[in-house]
C-alpha positions, 0 to 999 in steps of 0.5 A, a space after each residue: 499500499 505504501 509503494 502505491 502511495 509513493 508512485 504518484 509523488 515526486 521527490 521535490 524539495 518541500 513536497 510531501 512524499 506521501 499524500 493522504 488517501 482520498 475517501 477514507 476518514 480518520 484512522 482512529 475511533 470516535 469518543 462515542 465508539 469507544 464509550 459504546 465499546 467500553 460499555 459493552 465490555 463493562 456489561 459483559 463483565 457484570 454478567 459474567 460475575 453474576 454467573 460466576 457468583 451463582 456457580 460458586 453457591 451451586 458448587 457449595 451446595 453440591 459439596 454440602 449435599 455430597 458430604 451430608 449424604 456420606 455423613 448420613 449413611 455413617 450415622 444410620 449405620 451407627 443407629 443400626 448397630 445400636 440396641 433397638 430399645 436404646 434408639 431414641 431422639 438425639 442430636 449432635 455434631 460430627 466432631 472436629 472433622 466436620 465442625 460445620 455440620 450438625 445433625 438430629 434425629 427423631 425416632 418413633 415406633 411404627 404400628 402395623 397399620 402404618 407399616 402395612 405389615 400385620 403383626 409388626 408392632 414393636 418390631 419397626 422404628 421410623 428414623 428421620 435424620 436431618 443434617 444442616 450447615 451450622 456456618 450460616 448457609 441454608 443447606 439441609 439434608 434429611 433422610 428417613 428410614 425404617 429399622 428392624 429389631 434384631 431377631 434373636 435365635 430361639 433355642 
């Protein structure tokens, strides 16, 4: 392009070697165009930051529910290993390993009418275990299960 521009010029003293191209405006951007570009970049950043913040909240909730499922399973195994008669309402936490998660359980005997099994009165307990986050986030995980009294062998 520069060679094309130089072909029509003479090298006489006082004359310019390169003449401006006709039909082309200034080579820069106007202030209005810059303001629109900066506004679009700012709007894009605001949208992306909002999406990122939402993704962080969802990741924290998913992490809680994964951990709560594992801890609930551990606690239900402990309940299952307990003596059936000693299984009552309780609450607590998971110690220093998981200080932000607490639990509570509600336990009650199921009647034969509730279970739908004739002659099952006194054999089944309904356990509702609830885990929640103590750090101020509104995450709750609840599990319900039925435990059967251990059957002792009759000799």
